[in-house]
TIMAR-425203 format. One record per residue (C-alpha): x, y, z; residue in three letters; residue number from 1. Coordinates in Angstrom, 3 decimals, padded with zeros to 6 digits. Example, Ala and Ser with C-alpha at 12.3 -4.5 7.8 and 13.67 -1.06 7.14 Angstrom:
2
        xx        yy        zz  type  seq
   012.300  -004.500   007.800   ALA    1
   013.670  -001.060   007.140   SER    2
***
This chain:
358
        xx        yy        zz  type  seq
  -007.371  -052.013  -004.276   MET    1
  -007.387  -048.270  -003.542   ALA    2
  -004.630  -047.677  -006.099   THR    3
  -006.569  -049.602  -008.731   PHE    4
  -009.655  -047.490  -008.118   ARG    5
  -007.669  -044.287  -008.390   LEU    6
  -006.077  -045.303  -011.670   ARG    7
  -009.443  -046.361  -013.035   SER    8
  -010.594  -042.806  -012.458   LEU    9
  -008.320  -041.548  -015.218   LEU   10
  -010.436  -043.145  -017.889   GLY   11
  -013.698  -042.101  -016.318   LEU   12
  -013.078  -038.350  -016.098   HIS   13
  -013.287  -038.083  -019.890   LYS   14
  -016.951  -039.122  -019.735   TRP   15
  -017.966  -036.182  -017.593   ARG   16
  -018.894  -033.661  -020.366   PRO   17
  -021.193  -036.179  -022.044   LYS   18
  -022.922  -037.081  -018.800   LEU   19
  -023.628  -033.630  -017.413   LEU   20
  -026.998  -032.911  -018.960   VAL   21
  -028.841  -031.810  -015.825   CYS   22
  -028.748  -028.573  -013.878   SER   23
  -025.457  -028.335  -011.980   ALA   24
  -027.097  -026.821  -008.925   SER   25
  -029.006  -030.020  -008.072   HIS   26
  -026.928  -032.660  -009.805   PHE   27
  -023.970  -034.700  -008.657   SER   28
  -021.727  -035.762  -011.569   PRO   29
  -021.012  -039.072  -009.887   PHE   30
  -024.581  -040.414  -009.998   ARG   31
  -024.238  -041.143  -013.692   SER   32
  -021.466  -043.618  -012.897   TYR   33
  -023.838  -045.842  -010.928   SER   34
  -024.718  -047.603  -014.171   SER   35
  -021.198  -049.057  -014.140   LEU   36
  -022.255  -051.427  -011.324   ASN   37
  -018.970  -050.812  -009.503   ASP   38
  -020.056  -049.888  -006.000   THR   39
  -016.472  -049.582  -004.761   SER   40
  -015.628  -047.067  -007.457   LEU   41
  -018.863  -045.229  -006.829   PHE   42
  -017.954  -044.993  -003.162   GLY   43
  -014.587  -043.462  -003.983   TYR   44
  -016.004  -040.970  -006.463   LEU   45
  -018.433  -039.908  -003.776   ASP   46
  -015.431  -038.443  -001.913   LEU   47
  -015.166  -035.749  -004.591   LEU   48
  -018.736  -034.489  -004.362   GLN   49
  -018.321  -031.590  -001.926   ARG   50
  -015.575  -029.128  -002.940   ILE   51
  -014.460  -026.116  -000.925   GLY   52
  -012.834  -023.231  -002.774   PHE   53
  -011.007  -020.394  -000.985   ILE   54
  -009.748  -017.386  -002.916   GLY   55
  -012.257  -016.492  -005.639   ILE   56
  -010.438  -013.557  -007.210   GLY   57
  -009.650  -013.128  -010.905   ASN   58
  -008.294  -016.649  -011.274   MET   59
  -010.094  -018.500  -008.512   GLY   60
  -013.564  -017.279  -009.456   SER   61
  -013.199  -018.665  -012.966   ARG   62
  -011.773  -021.945  -011.736   MET   63
  -014.652  -022.273  -009.282   ALA   64
  -017.153  -021.499  -012.050   ASP   65
  -015.765  -024.341  -014.154   ASN   66
  -016.097  -026.762  -011.255   LEU   67
  -019.723  -025.713  -010.856   ILE   68
  -020.297  -026.214  -014.598   LYS   69
  -018.784  -029.698  -014.262   ALA   70
  -021.417  -030.559  -011.656   GLY   71
  -019.495  -030.287  -008.405   TYR   72
  -021.164  -028.908  -005.281   ASN   73
  -019.108  -025.969  -004.035   LEU   74
  -018.718  -023.999  -000.823   ALA   75
  -016.629  -020.847  -001.303   VAL   76
  -014.924  -018.239   000.842   HIS   77
  -013.141  -014.963   000.154   ASP   78
  -012.421  -011.796   002.129   ILE   79
  -014.079  -009.820  -000.699   ASN   80
  -017.758  -009.694   000.230   HIS   81
  -018.797  -008.500  -003.243   ASN   82
  -017.440  -011.590  -004.961   VAL   83
  -018.981  -013.746  -002.231   MET   84
  -022.358  -012.175  -002.987   LYS   85
  -021.850  -012.845  -006.678   MET   86
  -021.502  -016.563  -005.966   PHE   87
  -024.315  -016.547  -003.416   SER   88
  -026.637  -014.961  -005.984   ASP   89
  -025.859  -017.872  -008.311   LYS   90
  -026.917  -020.363  -005.652   GLY   91
  -023.447  -021.370  -004.474   THR   92
  -022.930  -021.950  -000.767   LEU   93
  -020.734  -019.275   000.839   THR   94
  -018.970  -019.589   004.202   GLU   95
  -017.559  -016.842   006.419   ASP   96
  -014.216  -018.534   007.219   SER   97
  -011.817  -021.180   005.889   PRO   98
  -012.670  -023.332   008.922   LEU   99
  -016.355  -023.347   007.967   LYS  100
  -015.389  -024.405   004.434   VAL  101
  -013.350  -027.303   005.835   ALA  102
  -016.247  -028.440   007.998   GLU  103
  -018.481  -028.890   004.935   THR  104
  -016.010  -030.125   002.285   SER  105
  -014.417  -033.367   001.157   ASP  106
  -011.727  -031.551  -000.864   VAL  107
  -010.515  -027.974  -000.386   VAL  108
  -008.837  -025.926  -003.145   ILE  109
  -007.041  -022.668  -002.354   THR  110
  -005.996  -019.952  -004.820   MET  111
  -004.305  -017.141  -002.889   LEU  112
  -001.949  -014.205  -003.598   PRO  113
   001.107  -015.041  -001.487   SER  114
   002.831  -017.388   000.945   SER  115
   001.611  -015.372   003.928   ASN  116
  -001.990  -015.667   002.740   HIS  117
  -001.591  -019.440   002.372   VAL  118
  -000.154  -019.779   005.886   LEU  119
  -002.982  -017.689   007.310   ASP  120
  -005.725  -019.628   005.507   VAL  121
  -004.326  -023.004   006.549   TYR  122
  -002.886  -022.413   010.018   THR  123
  -004.167  -018.995   011.149   GLY  124
  -007.172  -018.162   013.313   GLN  125
  -010.263  -019.835   011.837   ASN  126
  -007.962  -021.469   009.294   GLY  127
  -008.526  -024.780   007.580   LEU  128
  -006.564  -026.670   010.241   LEU  129
  -007.605  -024.580   013.242   SER  130
  -010.490  -026.831   014.230   GLY  131
  -008.086  -029.449   015.521   GLY  132
  -008.000  -033.153   014.720   ASN  133
  -009.573  -034.972   013.087   PRO  134
  -010.415  -033.232   009.779   LEU  135
  -013.233  -033.821   007.327   ARG  136
  -011.370  -032.985   004.061   PRO  137
  -009.209  -035.857   002.872   TRP  138
  -007.460  -033.730   000.240   LEU  139
  -006.175  -030.144   000.106   PHE  140
  -005.014  -028.569  -003.164   ILE  141
  -003.146  -025.262  -003.162   ASP  142
  -002.988  -023.590  -006.575   SER  143
  -001.315  -020.435  -005.284   SER  144
   002.095  -019.435  -006.637   THR  145
   004.294  -019.525  -003.530   ILE  146
   007.762  -020.678  -002.526   ASP  147
   008.423  -024.441  -002.320   PRO  148
   009.487  -024.180   001.327   GLN  149
   006.079  -022.867   002.412   THR  150
   004.339  -025.529   000.296   SER  151
   006.297  -028.254   002.062   ARG  152
   005.662  -026.797   005.502   LYS  153
   001.902  -026.586   004.981   VAL  154
   001.855  -030.054   003.445   SER  155
   003.595  -031.455   006.532   ALA  156
   001.027  -029.728   008.778   ASP  157
  -001.815  -031.244   006.763   VAL  158
  -000.329  -034.741   006.705   CYS  159
   000.168  -034.697   010.478   ASN  160
  -003.597  -034.496   010.939   CYS  161
  -006.057  -037.384   010.990   SER  162
  -009.384  -037.892   009.244   LEU  163
  -012.872  -038.049   010.688   ILE  164
  -013.805  -040.681   008.112   HIS  165
  -011.028  -043.094   007.118   LYS  166
  -012.450  -044.117   003.785   ARG  167
  -011.125  -046.120   000.875   ASP  168
  -007.654  -046.504   002.296   GLY  169
  -007.147  -042.848   003.255   TRP  170
  -006.156  -042.623   006.929   LYS  171
  -004.599  -039.147   006.900   THR  172
  -005.357  -036.133   004.681   PRO  173
  -003.113  -035.417   001.700   ALA  174
  -001.992  -032.151   000.145   MET  175
  -001.002  -031.196  -003.380   LEU  176
   000.721  -027.996  -004.464   ASP  177
  -000.757  -027.318  -007.893   ALA  178
   000.009  -023.849  -009.284   PRO  179
  -001.256  -023.042  -012.751   VAL  180
  -000.096  -021.555  -016.026   SER  181
  -002.299  -019.800  -018.555   GLY  182
  -003.658  -016.668  -016.903   GLY  183
  -007.187  -015.347  -016.541   VAL  184
  -008.325  -016.181  -020.083   LEU  185
  -007.228  -019.808  -019.746   ALA  186
  -008.898  -019.989  -016.333   ALA  187
  -012.146  -018.745  -017.859   GLU  188
  -011.939  -021.183  -020.775   ASN  189
  -010.919  -024.167  -018.650   GLY  190
  -007.571  -024.331  -020.427   ALA  191
  -005.121  -024.060  -017.532   LEU  192
  -002.076  -026.259  -017.069   THR  193
  -001.551  -027.565  -013.521   PHE  194
   001.957  -028.329  -012.214   MET  195
   001.427  -030.722  -009.339   VAL  196
   003.583  -031.782  -006.405   GLY  197
   002.672  -034.353  -003.745   GLY  198
   002.053  -038.072  -003.670   THR  199
   001.265  -039.697  -006.985   GLU  200
  -001.796  -041.418  -005.508   GLU  201
  -003.259  -038.085  -004.399   ALA  202
  -002.471  -036.591  -007.814   TYR  203
  -004.280  -039.429  -009.569   THR  204
  -007.287  -038.986  -007.299   ALA  205
  -007.427  -035.237  -007.993   ALA  206
  -006.996  -035.448  -011.767   LYS  207
  -010.739  -035.196  -012.558   PRO  208
  -010.771  -031.880  -010.692   LEU  209
  -007.753  -030.576  -012.599   PHE  210
  -009.292  -031.543  -015.927   LEU  211
  -012.547  -029.805  -015.010   SER  212
  -010.581  -026.554  -014.617   MET  213
  -007.830  -027.030  -017.189   GLY  214
  -006.664  -028.824  -020.279   LYS  215
  -003.554  -030.402  -018.836   ASN  216
  -001.942  -031.484  -015.592   SER  217
   001.655  -032.557  -015.099   ILE  218
   002.866  -034.567  -012.131   TYR  219
   006.146  -033.044  -010.938   CYS  220
   007.074  -035.330  -008.043   GLY  221
   007.044  -034.825  -004.296   GLY  222
   005.674  -032.032  -002.154   SER  223
   006.826  -028.567  -003.232   GLY  224
   007.796  -029.661  -006.735   ASN  225
   004.705  -028.064  -008.278   GLY  226
   005.664  -024.746  -006.708   ALA  227
   009.234  -025.222  -007.908   THR  228
   008.061  -025.908  -011.457   ALA  229
   005.928  -022.760  -011.467   LYS  230
   008.625  -020.344  -010.313   ILE  231
   011.138  -021.913  -012.731   CYS  232
   008.660  -021.572  -015.597   ASN  233
   007.997  -017.925  -014.800   ASN  234
   011.690  -017.219  -014.310   LEU  235
   012.434  -018.540  -017.802   ALA  236
   009.457  -016.596  -019.198   MET  237
   010.655  -013.336  -017.614   ALA  238
   014.225  -013.704  -018.874   ILE  239
   012.959  -014.637  -022.340   SER  240
   010.743  -011.540  -022.446   MET  241
   013.645  -009.330  -021.362   LEU  242
   015.897  -010.794  -024.057   GLY  243
   013.317  -010.356  -026.804   VAL  244
   012.438  -006.822  -025.661   SER  245
   016.096  -005.822  -025.477   GLU  246
   016.727  -007.182  -028.965   ALA  247
   013.701  -005.341  -030.389   PHE  248
   014.780  -002.095  -028.725   ALA  249
   018.298  -002.443  -030.133   LEU  250
   017.072  -003.398  -033.599   GLY  251
   014.655  -000.491  -033.854   GLN  252
   017.321   001.931  -032.625   SER  253
   019.615   000.674  -035.379   LEU  254
   016.926   001.166  -038.028   GLY  255
   015.160  -002.178  -038.553   ILE  256
   011.373  -002.387  -038.190   ALA  257
   009.977  -004.541  -035.378   ALA  258
   007.734  -006.366  -037.857   SER  259
   010.741  -007.316  -039.969   THR  260
   012.751  -008.374  -036.946   LEU  261
   009.792  -010.483  -035.794   THR  262
   009.817  -012.355  -039.115   LYS  263
   013.531  -012.962  -038.671   ILE  264
   013.157  -014.206  -035.112   PHE  265
   010.233  -016.471  -035.901   ASN  266
   012.014  -018.198  -038.770   SER  267
   015.377  -018.385  -037.016   SER  268
   017.010  -019.584  -033.820   SER  269
   015.620  -016.673  -031.725   ALA  270
   012.074  -017.925  -032.072   ARG  271
   010.286  -018.276  -028.730   CYS  272
   006.912  -017.687  -027.050   TRP  273
   007.775  -014.038  -026.391   SER  274
   008.316  -013.411  -030.111   SER  275
   005.761  -015.612  -031.886   ASP  276
   002.865  -015.692  -029.393   THR  277
   003.180  -012.776  -026.957   TYR  278
   005.119  -010.144  -028.895   ASN  279
   005.899  -007.113  -026.693   PRO  280
   006.037  -004.500  -029.471   VAL  281
   002.773  -002.589  -030.097   PRO  282
   001.316  -003.052  -033.577   GLY  283
   003.144  -006.256  -034.428   VAL  284
   000.578  -008.787  -033.219   MET  285
  -003.164  -008.607  -032.585   ASP  286
  -004.873  -009.916  -029.457   GLY  287
  -001.913  -009.569  -027.095   VAL  288
  -001.474  -007.025  -024.272   PRO  289
   000.977  -004.917  -026.309   SER  290
  -001.864  -004.242  -028.765   SER  291
  -004.079  -002.792  -026.011   ARG  292
  -001.656  -000.586  -024.089   ASN  293
  -000.456  -003.560  -022.008   TYR  294
  -003.791  -003.917  -020.237   ILE  295
  -004.733  -007.401  -019.064   GLY  296
  -002.509  -010.433  -019.215   GLY  297
   000.029  -011.131  -016.458   PHE  298
   000.643  -008.080  -014.288   ALA  299
   004.210  -006.883  -013.788   SER  300
   003.707  -006.951  -010.007   LYS  301
   002.966  -010.680  -010.208   LEU  302
   006.065  -011.293  -012.282   MET  303
   008.123  -009.301  -009.777   ALA  304
   006.656  -011.425  -006.976   LYS  305
   007.497  -014.679  -008.740   ASP  306
   011.045  -013.515  -009.482   LEU  307
   011.423  -012.656  -005.814   ASN  308
   010.376  -016.213  -004.951   LEU  309
   012.909  -017.606  -007.425   ALA  310
   015.687  -015.363  -006.102   ALA  311
   014.915  -016.277  -002.486   ALA  312
   014.899  -019.992  -003.309   SER  313
   018.230  -019.694  -005.141   ALA  314
   019.745  -017.818  -002.206   LYS  315
   018.558  -020.459   000.249   GLU  316
   020.379  -023.229  -001.611   ILE  317
   023.357  -020.960  -002.460   ARG  318
   022.896  -021.274  -006.219   LEU  319
   024.334  -018.508  -008.411   LYS  320
   021.515  -017.057  -010.536   CYS  321
   022.716  -013.697  -011.929   PRO  322
   019.984  -013.466  -014.571   LEU  323
   017.347  -014.049  -011.899   THR  324
   018.758  -011.186  -009.844   SER  325
   018.861  -008.836  -012.829   GLN  326
   015.348  -009.763  -013.958   ALA  327
   014.026  -009.206  -010.437   GLU  328
   015.696  -005.787  -010.342   LYS  329
   014.218  -004.726  -013.685   ILE  330
   010.647  -005.789  -012.918   PHE  331
   010.823  -004.292  -009.429   SER  332
   011.927  -001.002  -010.992   GLU  333
   009.043  -001.247  -013.454   LEU  334
   006.599  -001.610  -010.561   CYS  335
   008.199   001.185  -008.537   ASN  336
   007.733   003.502  -011.510   ASN  337
   003.964   002.982  -011.419   GLY  338
   003.516   000.213  -013.982   HIS  339
   002.793  -002.686  -011.628   GLU  340
  -000.689  -003.242  -013.105   ALA  341
   000.556  -003.341  -016.697   LYS  342
   001.267  -006.651  -018.388   ASP  343
   004.837  -007.810  -017.903   PHE  344
   005.510  -007.476  -021.663   SER  345
   005.230  -003.723  -021.020   GLY  346
   008.872  -003.940  -019.987   VAL  347
   009.591  -003.232  -023.674   PHE  348
   007.888   000.168  -023.582   ARG  349
   008.411   001.303  -020.022   TYR  350
   011.965   000.079  -019.509   TYR  351
   013.739  -000.378  -022.840   TYR  352
   011.969   002.291  -024.902   SER  353
   012.251   004.942  -022.224   GLY  354
   008.531   005.832  -022.263   LYS  355
   007.151   006.453  -018.820   ASP  356
   003.510   007.216  -019.552   GLU  357
   000.930   005.474  -017.401   GLN  358
***
C-alpha cells in the first residue's frame, strides 16, 4: 500500500502550481488535496509539510526560496548570520543549529560546500543525528557535491537510526544523495537537474520536492550513485572545456578567427556544450561568462574541487584516469594563480592565452 501511495504522488505533484493561490506563509500545499477524498494519501502527503534546509548560500538560498514559493513550511540554518536574517525578515523560521532543524522537520535538505561540512552537519556536535535515537525526520536529502564514499557513510549512519513516528510504512529514516546541475541561475529559476542516489521508494516520495526546485530529476540507483553521477558529469564537462579552449587557442594562433572556428565546430563533429552553449572565447557568444570577464557561472575553485573528488575516487578503485589528473592539475594551477573566483571557462584566457590579469 505504501508503494502505491508513493507512486500516486508522481501524478499529483504536477497539480501544485495550479493549486497554490494563497499566501505561502500560512498555507500548506497539501490541504488542496483533501478534495480527493483519499485520506491515506493525504496522511502521507502530510509527511512533507515541514521542511528543514541547511546551507542557504548562493545555491541553497534559491532552492529554499522555491520551496517556500511552492507552499512548504521551512526551517533554515546557516553559519552566515546575515543570510539567516534575510530569511527571518521574510517570515521563515530560523534555527541556531542543525539539531534544532531536525527537531522541527519532517524532511531535511542539506546543501553544503564539502564532504567535511556534510560530516559535521550530520554527525558533529549539534548535528542532525546528535540528538540520539529516535529521530523526527523520516527523510534526509543531501544536495552537496561530495565524494560517493562520504555519501554512503552518512547514509548508513542515517539508516541505522529509528523514527519517533513510524508512519505509512516508514520504520527507519532514509537518505538520498541528490547533487544538482545547472548553477545559480537554474537554482533561482527552479530549473535544476537532480541526480539522485538511494532507495527508489525514497526517491519517489521526494520527487515533489525535487520538482519544486528543479525541472528534472534522474534516479541513478543506490546510495552514493547521485554523487558519482555528479562528479562524472563535471569531469566530462571540465575535459570538454579544456579541449575546446585548447583548440580555439591553437586555431587563433594559426590565424583563424574564433567566430569562424565556432561555426565549424557547431556544424561538425566537434560540436558540444562548451562550443555551442558556453563558449569560452570573449566576444563570440552573448550571455555567457566569457562575455562578462568570466564573472559568475561556475567558479574555477569549484571545478578544481570536483576534479579532486573524481581523482580521489579513481585512485581508491585503482582506475587509470590520466585526463582527470591533467584536468585537476590545470584547474588547480588556475586557482593558485589567483583566478579561483572566475568561471571555469576562464581557463581559455588565463591558461591557454597566457593572460594573467585578474
